[in-house]
Backbone as JSON, one array per atom type, in Angstrom:
{
  "sequence": "MSERKEEEGSVSLEVLRMKMAEFSKERNWDRFHSPRNLLLALVGEVGELSEIFQWKGEVPKGLPEWEEEEKKHLGEELSDVLLYLVRLSDICGIDLAKAALRKLELNAIKYPLSNSNN",
  "N": [[0.65, -1.54, 0.32], [0.39, 2.27, -1.06], [1.81, 5.29, 0.39], [0.48, 7.69, 0.01], [-2.01, 6.39, -0.37], [-2.55, 5.61, 2.5], [-2.65, 8.31, 3.36], [-5.06, 9.38, 2.8], [-6.59, 8.06, 3.95], [-7.55, 5.42, 3.66], [-7.12, 2.79, 5.08], [-5.57, -0.36, 5.51], [-6.6, -3.39, 7.79], [-4.17, -5.34, 6.9], [-1.88, -3.72, 6.41], [-2.39, -2.54, 9.22], [-2.08, -4.79, 10.99], [0.79, -4.98, 10.04], [2.2, -2.66, 10.68], [1.74, -2.65, 14.29], [3.3, -5.41, 14.18], [5.54, -4.53, 13.85], [5.75, -2.58, 16.07], [4.97, -3.54, 18.42], [7.65, -5.37, 17.99], [10.15, -4.14, 17.93], [10.29, -3.12, 20.69], [10.35, -5.22, 22.29], [8.18, -6.47, 23.3], [6.56, -8.88, 22.4], [7.2, -10.57, 24.31], [5.57, -10.16, 25.61], [2.71, -10.08, 24.64], [0.73, -12.86, 24.3], [-2.32, -14.69, 23.34], [-4.27, -14.81, 25.57], [-2.8, -12.57, 27.7], [-3.31, -10.04, 25.58], [-6.11, -10.1, 25.26], [-7.08, -9.74, 27.64], [-5.76, -7.04, 27.98], [-7.33, -5.54, 25.8], [-9.8, -5.43, 27.2], [-10.01, -4.18, 28.97], [-9.21, -1.89, 27.65], [-11.71, -2.12, 25.98], [-13.18, -1.06, 28.57], [-12.82, 1.42, 29.2], [-13.41, 2.8, 26.67], [-16.66, 2.73, 27.45], [-16.31, 3.87, 29.47], [-16.49, 6.62, 27.8], [-19.14, 6.8, 27.21], [-20.48, 6.53, 29.05], [-22.45, 8.42, 31.11], [-23.61, 9.53, 29.38], [-26.07, 9.36, 28.09], [-28.74, 8.42, 25.31], [-26.79, 9.43, 22.57], [-26.99, 11.11, 19.39], [-25.94, 10.28, 15.8], [-22.88, 11.06, 14.8], [-22.38, 12.74, 16.55], [-23.01, 15.65, 17.22], [-23.05, 17.45, 19.49], [-20.65, 17.27, 20.87], [-17.74, 18.28, 22.13], [-15.0, 18.74, 20.16], [-12.75, 17.87, 21.22], [-13.55, 16.05, 22.63], [-14.13, 14.26, 20.83], [-11.45, 13.45, 19.65], [-10.72, 12.35, 21.92], [-12.03, 9.88, 22.23], [-11.76, 8.94, 19.41], [-9.26, 8.21, 19.98], [-9.61, 6.1, 21.84], [-11.13, 4.59, 20.4], [-9.07, 3.27, 18.73], [-7.68, 1.93, 20.26], [-8.9, 0.2, 20.86], [-9.14, -1.2, 18.18], [-6.35, -1.63, 17.51], [-5.41, -3.39, 19.38], [-7.46, -5.81, 18.98], [-6.21, -6.38, 16.64], [-4.07, -6.94, 16.78], [-4.4, -9.16, 18.71], [-5.36, -10.9, 16.85], [-3.42, -11.26, 14.66], [-1.92, -12.22, 16.26], [-3.21, -14.95, 17.31], [-3.34, -16.35, 14.82], [-5.2, -15.78, 12.91], [-6.66, -14.44, 10.22], [-8.4, -11.56, 9.99], [-9.93, -9.31, 8.58], [-10.25, -11.55, 6.64], [-11.91, -13.06, 8.27], [-13.79, -11.77, 9.09], [-15.8, -10.73, 6.85], [-16.51, -12.97, 6.19], [-17.79, -13.66, 8.75], [-20.03, -11.89, 7.84], [-21.23, -12.71, 5.79], [-22.13, -14.85, 7.18], [-23.95, -13.93, 8.64], [-25.79, -12.58, 7.49], [-27.16, -14.99, 5.77], [-28.31, -15.91, 8.02], [-29.99, -13.71, 8.88], [-32.07, -12.75, 6.91], [-33.32, -10.91, 3.84], [-35.97, -9.17, 4.3], [-39.94, -9.1, 2.9], [-40.8, -6.85, 4.95], [-38.62, -4.67, 5.39], [-38.51, -3.57, 3.22]],
  "CA": [[0.22, -0.17, 0.0], [1.24, 3.33, -1.24], [2.15, 6.56, 2.02], [-0.05, 8.01, -0.56], [-3.31, 5.69, -0.14], [-2.36, 5.7, 3.45], [-2.96, 9.45, 3.69], [-5.84, 9.8, 2.5], [-7.66, 7.74, 4.86], [-7.57, 3.99, 3.36], [-5.43, 1.83, 5.2], [-6.09, -1.86, 5.55], [-6.03, -4.07, 8.65], [-2.91, -6.1, 7.3], [-1.04, -2.52, 7.36], [-2.36, -2.41, 10.19], [-1.51, -5.91, 11.33], [2.36, -5.11, 9.6], [2.69, -2.19, 11.6], [1.98, -3.47, 15.31], [4.08, -6.03, 14.82], [6.82, -4.06, 13.86], [5.95, -1.91, 16.33], [5.72, -4.69, 19.33], [9.22, -6.13, 18.01], [11.17, -2.83, 18.24], [9.97, -2.79, 21.74], [10.63, -6.47, 22.59], [7.23, -6.54, 23.68], [6.3, -10.48, 21.47], [7.36, -11.98, 25.21], [4.32, -10.3, 26.46], [1.86, -10.44, 23.81], [-0.12, -13.73, 24.26], [-3.79, -14.32, 23.62], [-4.84, -14.35, 27.35], [-2.23, -10.78, 27.62], [-3.95, -9.8, 24.41], [-7.48, -10.18, 25.35], [-7.35, -8.7, 28.62], [-5.46, -5.62, 27.71], [-8.5, -5.46, 24.87], [-11.22, -6.17, 27.34], [-9.78, -2.76, 29.36], [-9.96, -0.52, 26.26], [-13.03, -1.25, 25.64], [-13.99, -0.52, 29.3], [-11.99, 2.62, 28.58], [-14.23, 3.1, 25.85], [-17.26, 2.93, 27.63], [-16.71, 5.5, 30.14], [-16.88, 8.18, 27.63], [-20.39, 7.27, 27.06], [-21.19, 6.18, 30.28], [-23.15, 9.41, 31.57], [-23.73, 10.92, 28.34], [-26.88, 8.61, 27.54], [-28.45, 8.4, 24.25], [-26.29, 10.34, 21.74], [-27.37, 10.61, 18.36], [-24.94, 9.76, 15.32], [-22.57, 12.03, 14.28], [-22.22, 13.5, 18.11], [-23.45, 16.84, 16.88], [-23.14, 18.12, 20.49], [-19.63, 17.16, 21.33], [-16.45, 19.09, 21.15], [-13.31, 18.45, 19.68], [-11.38, 16.95, 22.11], [-13.81, 14.86, 23.61], [-14.2, 13.43, 19.91], [-10.31, 13.01, 19.68], [-10.38, 11.1, 22.55], [-13.28, 8.64, 21.21], [-10.76, 8.13, 18.31], [-8.2, 7.6, 20.57], [-9.89, 4.48, 22.66], [-11.75, 3.5, 19.68], [-7.64, 2.9, 17.76], [-6.84, 1.2, 21.04], [-9.63, -0.96, 21.01], [-8.71, -1.92, 17.16], [-5.47, -2.34, 17.53], [-5.46, -4.64, 20.1], [-7.9, -6.46, 18.13], [-5.65, -6.46, 14.97], [-2.64, -7.91, 17.26], [-4.72, -10.53, 19.32], [-6.2, -11.98, 15.86], [-2.47, -12.06, 14.65], [-1.05, -13.27, 16.97], [-3.99, -16.11, 17.44], [-3.06, -16.65, 13.31], [-6.57, -15.77, 12.1], [-7.13, -12.95, 9.18], [-9.24, -10.42, 10.83], [-10.74, -9.2, 7.31], [-11.37, -12.34, 6.09], [-12.99, -13.75, 9.44], [-15.44, -10.2, 9.3], [-16.41, -10.86, 5.84], [-17.15, -14.55, 6.21], [-19.37, -13.31, 9.11], [-20.95, -11.2, 7.32], [-21.9, -13.94, 5.13], [-23.07, -16.07, 7.87], [-25.21, -13.36, 8.98], [-26.46, -12.34, 5.42], [-27.83, -16.12, 5.73], [-28.72, -16.1, 9.21], [-30.78, -12.89, 9.04], [-32.37, -12.77, 5.61], [-33.86, -9.43, 3.91], [-37.84, -9.48, 4.38], [-40.38, -7.72, 2.72], [-41.05, -5.57, 5.64], [-37.55, -4.06, 5.77], [-38.52, -2.22, 2.26]],
  "C": [[0.94, 1.47, 0.32], [0.96, 4.45, 0.17], [0.71, 7.14, 1.31], [-1.78, 8.07, -0.01], [-3.51, 5.77, 1.13], [-3.51, 6.98, 3.81], [-3.97, 9.57, 3.49], [-7.18, 9.28, 2.87], [-8.22, 5.99, 5.24], [-6.89, 2.92, 4.13], [-6.03, 0.15, 5.86], [-5.79, -2.49, 6.55], [-4.86, -4.77, 8.59], [-1.97, -4.56, 7.34], [-1.03, -2.19, 8.32], [-1.41, -3.46, 11.3], [0.11, -5.63, 11.6], [2.48, -4.03, 11.2], [3.14, -2.3, 13.59], [2.51, -4.43, 15.58], [5.12, -5.77, 14.82], [7.04, -3.15, 15.12], [6.29, -2.74, 17.71], [7.05, -5.12, 19.39], [10.09, -5.1, 17.93], [10.98, -2.94, 19.87], [10.2, -4.04, 22.92], [9.07, -6.71, 23.99], [6.27, -8.2, 23.15], [5.95, -10.74, 22.97], [5.75, -12.06, 26.09], [2.65, -10.81, 26.15], [1.03, -12.4, 23.94], [-1.49, -13.73, 24.22], [-4.14, -13.75, 25.04], [-4.59, -12.42, 27.25], [-3.41, -9.73, 26.64], [-5.28, -9.05, 24.63], [-7.73, -9.1, 26.8], [-7.07, -7.38, 28.46], [-6.97, -4.88, 26.36], [-10.04, -5.37, 25.29], [-11.11, -4.5, 28.3], [-9.79, -2.07, 28.8], [-11.1, -0.63, 26.25], [-14.42, -0.97, 26.86], [-13.54, 0.82, 29.27], [-12.77, 3.67, 27.52], [-15.79, 3.59, 26.07], [-17.23, 3.71, 28.61], [-16.85, 6.14, 29.77], [-18.48, 7.86, 27.48], [-21.01, 6.92, 28.26], [-22.55, 7.2, 30.42], [-23.89, 9.95, 30.7], [-25.21, 10.06, 27.55], [-27.05, 8.23, 25.92], [-27.75, 9.8, 23.19], [-26.96, 9.94, 20.03], [-25.87, 11.09, 16.73], [-24.21, 10.95, 14.91], [-22.03, 12.86, 15.42], [-21.99, 14.8, 17.91], [-23.2, 17.97, 18.02], [-21.71, 18.02, 21.57], [-18.82, 17.94, 20.78], [-15.56, 18.3, 20.78], [-12.72, 17.81, 20.2], [-12.6, 16.13, 22.33], [-14.1, 14.2, 22.23], [-12.54, 12.71, 19.88], [-10.36, 12.09, 20.78], [-11.2, 10.14, 22.47], [-12.4, 7.9, 20.73], [-9.72, 7.28, 18.88], [-8.69, 6.57, 21.16], [-10.74, 3.9, 21.31], [-10.74, 3.03, 19.01], [-7.41, 2.19, 18.61], [-7.42, -0.27, 20.9], [-9.37, -1.66, 19.42], [-7.59, -2.4, 17.25], [-4.47, -3.96, 18.42], [-6.18, -6.04, 19.78], [-7.15, -7.28, 17.02], [-4.59, -7.51, 15.89], [-3.04, -9.09, 17.78], [-5.28, -11.3, 17.81], [-4.66, -12.08, 14.63], [-1.8, -12.78, 15.03], [-1.81, -15.07, 17.02], [-4.03, -16.87, 15.67], [-4.51, -16.57, 12.69], [-6.68, -14.51, 10.86], [-8.07, -12.61, 9.37], [-10.47, -10.47, 9.54], [-11.37, -10.11, 6.66], [-12.92, -13.21, 7.03], [-14.1, -13.16, 9.35], [-16.21, -10.97, 8.37], [-17.34, -12.06, 5.93], [-18.12, -14.06, 7.01], [-20.15, -12.02, 8.57], [-21.91, -11.81, 6.1], [-22.64, -14.6, 6.03], [-24.39, -15.17, 8.68], [-26.49, -12.77, 8.17], [-27.6, -13.2, 5.54], [-29.05, -16.1, 7.15], [-30.23, -14.82, 9.76], [-31.09, -12.16, 7.38], [-32.86, -11.0, 5.31], [-35.01, -10.06, 4.19], [-37.93, -8.47, 4.02], [-40.65, -6.64, 3.47], [-39.9, -4.68, 5.87], [-37.21, -2.92, 4.49], [-39.04, -1.62, 2.05]]
}
């Protein structure tokens, strides 16, 4: 993937996987990145993400009433969740993009379109 493509906002899960693997290797963190440890870290990050919404009640799409600093913080926490998920899938040998596409196919079978949705 070219640098230009990344600058435009389209980054693949594979690019994230490779960057996370390199980041961890450079810091000698691979020894800590067992599936269990990564899962627990992921759960912790989901908790931090939950705290952002904890007392807000329902919020409209696009978060129009949120300050930019709140949106920035939300983006950081969402990124933490994504990065741990990508790292966990890599350590477990799961191609997350393929698994997600397969899950969408299974969901389409499980929840077929009906005339009431049209």
